[in-house]
C-alpha positions in Angstrom: -1.9 -72.9 -200.6 1.3 -71.0 -201.5 3.2 -72.6 -204.4 6.9 -73.1 -204.3 9.0 -70.7 -206.5 10.8 -72.3 -209.5 14.5 -72.9 -209.7 15.8 -70.2 -212.0 19.6 -70.9 -212.0 22.0 -73.8 -212.3 25.8 -73.9 -212.8 27.1 -76.1 -215.5 30.7 -76.2 -214.2 29.5 -78.1 -211.1 29.5 -81.2 -213.3 26.7 -83.3 -214.7 25.9 -85.1 -211.5 25.3 -82.1 -209.1 22.7 -79.4 -209.3 23.0 -75.9 -207.8 19.6 -74.5 -206.9 19.2 -70.8 -206.0 15.5 -71.2 -205.3 13.3 -74.1 -204.3 11.2 -76.1 -206.8 9.6 -79.5 -206.8 10.3 -80.1 -210.5 14.1 -79.8 -210.3 14.6 -81.7 -207.1 12.2 -84.4 -208.2 14.1 -84.7 -211.5 17.3 -85.0 -209.6 15.9 -87.8 -207.4 14.5 -89.6 -210.5 13.7 -93.2 -209.6 15.1 -92.8 -206.1 11.8 -91.4 -204.8 10.1 -92.9 -201.8 13.5 -93.9 -200.4 15.8 -91.7 -198.3 17.1 -88.1 -198.5 20.0 -86.9 -196.4 20.1 -83.2 -195.7 23.0 -81.2 -194.4 22.5 -77.5 -193.4 25.5 -75.2 -193.5 26.5 -71.5 -193.8 29.2 -72.4 -196.3 33.0 -72.0 -195.8 33.0 -75.8 -195.8 35.7 -77.8 -194.2 36.5 -81.4 -193.3 33.9 -81.4 -190.5 31.2 -80.5 -193.1 32.6 -83.2 -195.4 32.2 -85.7 -192.7 28.5 -84.8 -192.3 28.0 -85.1 -196.1 29.8 -88.4 -196.3 27.7 -89.8 -193.5 24.6 -88.7 -195.3 25.9 -90.2 -198.6 26.5 -93.5 -196.9 23.0 -93.7 -195.4 20.8 -92.1 -198.1 19.8 -92.3 -201.8 19.9 -88.6 -202.4 22.0 -85.9 -200.5 20.9 -82.2 -200.3 23.2 -79.6 -199.0 22.0 -76.1 -198.1 24.5 -73.2 -198.1 23.0 -70.0 -196.5 24.6 -67.4 -194.4 21.6 -66.7 -192.2 21.4 -63.1 -191.0 19.1 -64.0 -188.2 21.9 -65.9 -186.4 24.2 -62.9 -186.2 24.1 -60.3 -183.4 24.7 -56.6 -184.0 28.4 -56.9 -183.2 29.0 -60.2 -185.0 30.6 -60.9 -188.3 27.7 -61.4 -190.8 29.3 -59.2 -193.5 32.8 -60.7 -192.9 31.6 -64.3 -192.8 33.4 -66.1 -195.6 31.3 -66.8 -198.8 33.2 -69.4 -200.8 30.6 -71.0 -203.0 32.9 -72.2 -205.7 35.2 -74.0 -203.3 32.2 -75.2 -201.3 30.8 -76.7 -204.5 34.0 -78.6 -205.2 34.1 -80.1 -201.7 30.4 -81.0 -201.9 30.8 -82.7 -205.2 33.8 -84.7 -204.0 31.9 -85.7 -200.8 28.8 -86.9 -202.7 26.2 -84.1 -202.7 23.4 -84.4 -205.3 21.8 -81.0 -204.9 23.1 -77.8 -203.4 20.4 -75.4 -202.3 22.0 -71.9 -202.0 19.2 -69.4 -201.7 19.7 -65.7 -201.4 18.5 -63.7 -198.3 15.7 -62.4 -200.5 14.6 -65.9 -201.4 14.5 -67.0 -197.8 13.1 -63.8 -196.3 11.0 -62.1 -198.9 10.0 -58.6 -197.8 12.8 -58.4 -195.2 13.1 -59.8 -191.7 10.4 -62.4 -190.9 7.7 -61.1 -188.5 7.1 -64.6 -187.1 10.1 -66.6 -185.9 10.7 -69.8 -183.9 11.5 -69.3 -180.2 14.2 -71.4 -178.7 12.6 -71.2 -175.3 14.4 -71.6 -172.0 17.1 -73.9 -173.4 17.9 -71.3 -176.0 18.8 -68.7 -173.4 21.5 -70.7 -171.7 25.2 -70.8 -172.7 25.5 -69.8 -176.4 22.0 -68.3 -176.2 23.1 -66.1 -173.3 26.2 -65.0 -175.0 24.6 -64.6 -178.4 21.0 -63.5 -177.8 18.7 -64.5 -180.6 21.2 -66.8 -182.2 19.2 -70.0 -181.7 15.9 -68.3 -182.6 17.5 -67.5 -185.9 18.9 -71.0 -186.4 15.6 -72.7 -185.6 13.7 -70.3 -187.8 15.8 -71.0 -190.9 16.0 -74.8 -190.3 12.2 -74.8 -189.8 11.9 -73.1 -193.2 14.3 -75.6 -194.8 12.4 -78.5 -193.4 9.1 -77.1 -194.8 10.7 -76.5 -198.2 12.4 -79.9 -198.5 9.8 -82.3 -197.0 7.1 -81.7 -199.6 9.6 -82.1 -202.4 10.7 -85.5 -201.2 7.3 -87.0 -201.9 7.1 -89.4 -199.0 10.8 -90.3 -198.8 12.4 -90.4 -195.3 14.2 -87.1 -194.7 17.3 -87.5 -192.5 18.9 -84.3 -191.3 22.6 -84.4 -190.2 24.0 -82.1 -187.5 27.4 -82.1 -185.9 27.8 -82.7 -182.2 30.3 -79.8 -181.9 27.3 -77.4 -181.8 25.8 -79.5 -179.0 23.2 -76.9 -177.9 22.0 -76.4 -181.4 21.7 -80.1 -181.9 19.6 -80.4 -178.7 17.4 -77.6 -179.9 16.9 -79.2 -183.4 15.9 -82.5 -181.8 13.5 -80.6 -179.5 12.0 -78.7 -182.4 11.4 -81.8 -184.5 9.6 -83.3 -181.5 7.6 -80.3 -180.5 6.6 -79.3 -184.0 5.9 -82.8 -185.2 8.3 -82.5 -188.2 8.5 -85.7 -190.2 12.3 -85.5 -190.1 14.9 -87.8 -188.4 17.8 -85.9 -186.7 21.1 -87.7 -187.2 23.9 -86.5 -184.8 27.5 -86.8 -186.1 30.6 -86.8 -183.8 33.0 -83.9 -183.7 35.8 -83.9 -186.2 39.2 -82.9 -184.9 42.5 -82.0 -186.4 45.5 -84.2 -185.5 46.4 -81.9 -182.6 42.9 -82.1 -181.1 41.4 -78.8 -182.2 37.8 -79.1 -183.2 37.3 -78.2 -186.9 35.4 -74.9 -187.4 34.9 -72.4 -190.2 36.2 -69.8 -187.6 39.6 -71.5 -187.3 40.7 -69.7 -190.5 40.7 -66.5 -188.5 43.3 -67.8 -186.1 46.9 -66.7 -186.4 49.5 -69.5 -185.9 50.0 -68.3 -182.3 46.2 -68.2 -181.8 45.9 -71.7 -183.1 48.5 -73.1 -180.7 46.8 -71.3 -177.8 43.4 -72.7 -178.8 44.6 -76.2 -178.1 44.0 -75.5 -174.4 40.3 -76.0 -175.0 40.4 -79.6 -176.1 43.2 -80.4 -173.7 41.2 -79.1 -170.8 38.1 -81.1 -171.9 40.2 -84.2 -172.1 41.6 -83.5 -168.6 38.1 -83.1 -167.2 37.2 -86.5 -168.8 40.1 -88.1 -167.0 39.0 -86.6 -163.7 35.4 -87.7 -164.2 36.4 -91.3 -165.2 38.6 -91.6 -162.1 35.9 -90.2 -159.8 37.7 -87.0 -158.8 35.8 -84.4 -160.8 35.0 -81.9 -158.1 33.8 -78.3 -158.3 37.4 -77.3 -157.4 38.7 -79.3 -160.4 36.3 -77.5 -162.7 37.4 -74.1 -161.3 41.0 -75.1 -161.9 40.2 -76.0 -165.5 38.6 -72.6 -166.0 41.7 -71.0 -164.6 44.0 -73.1 -166.9 42.1 -71.6 -169.9 42.0 -68.1 -168.6 45.7 -68.1 -167.8 46.7 -69.1 -171.3 48.1 -66.1 -173.1 45.6 -64.8 -175.8 42.7 -66.8 -174.4 39.7 -65.4 -172.6 37.1 -67.9 -171.2 33.4 -67.3 -171.8 32.2 -70.4 -170.0 33.2 -73.9 -169.0 30.5 -76.2 -167.5 29.7 -79.8 -167.0 26.1 -80.6 -167.9 23.5 -83.2 -168.8 23.1 -82.8 -172.6 19.4 -83.6 -172.4 18.6 -80.6 -170.2 21.8 -78.5 -170.2 21.5 -78.4 -166.5 23.9 -79.9 -163.9 23.9 -83.7 -164.1 21.7 -85.3 -161.4 23.1 -88.8 -161.5 25.7 -90.9 -163.4 23.2 -92.9 -165.5 23.2 -90.7 -168.6 25.6 -88.8 -170.8 27.7 -86.1 -169.2 29.0 -83.3 -171.4 31.7 -80.7 -170.7 31.0 -77.5 -172.7 33.5 -74.7 -173.3 33.5 -71.4 -175.2 36.4 -68.9 -175.3 37.8 -66.1 -177.2 41.2 -66.9 -178.8 42.6 -63.6 -180.0 39.6 -62.0 -181.6 37.9 -65.3 -182.6 35.3 -67.0 -180.5 35.5 -70.9 -180.4 33.3 -73.5 -178.9 34.0 -77.2 -178.1 32.5 -80.0 -176.0 33.4 -83.5 -175.1 31.5 -86.5 -173.6 33.4 -87.1 -170.3 31.8 -90.3 -169.0 
């Protein structure tokens, strides 16, 4: 059996109540949990550049668990050749401040070498057919990378919790990723409970995202067409007039907005990511578009 590497670094200025771990170790995490063992651990996975949406995930985990663990890891497997891995913001100090305020007990911020010793992993998790639709089609390999790293985090954290319930919190803004995480837990028999958390929006309706910081003021105003179009589709659905023509018109409304280029807009069953077959379950409208040079995604329950 392979042993877990020891924690080698902590940061004193995070305060006495929060530990920053650069590597995984049973001794440090168990010490942080103390007498809280055998209860509940809330886990929030992030790539850093934390914002209010992440804070909402953390606060939900704080409300529902005895210990909260936050991972911060910019995962190279989730970035394609033309994507922004090197430019992705790395703001650990600011992230730690937000995490402490929201109630995190342990930040796990491993290096790439810690997560992938020896370079790219030779064996990865496949996202299957679902992972090749929508975001998976636009960003080939993205979901394989996301599932691979979360699979590793689950395997690192679960043994350290010594029988405690491990609850993992994922935002509904990444609806396809959420569905894949739920599927992976089921298919791989992970002893983990997935806890979905609703989308957090700014007052004007824009879904919060780490990528919003790339938007110019003009881009940000233009980006509001995404949430407004989703809300319009919801009104159409509720009143029984959501036709294929209405969806086509919604696509045109986005594409005709200056500075915005639509990638996709579809109405789907979130369990299958196929067209809904009846009105008995949830119906989700998904959208992705480039606003200026920034690609944004959003979704909304419309029934």
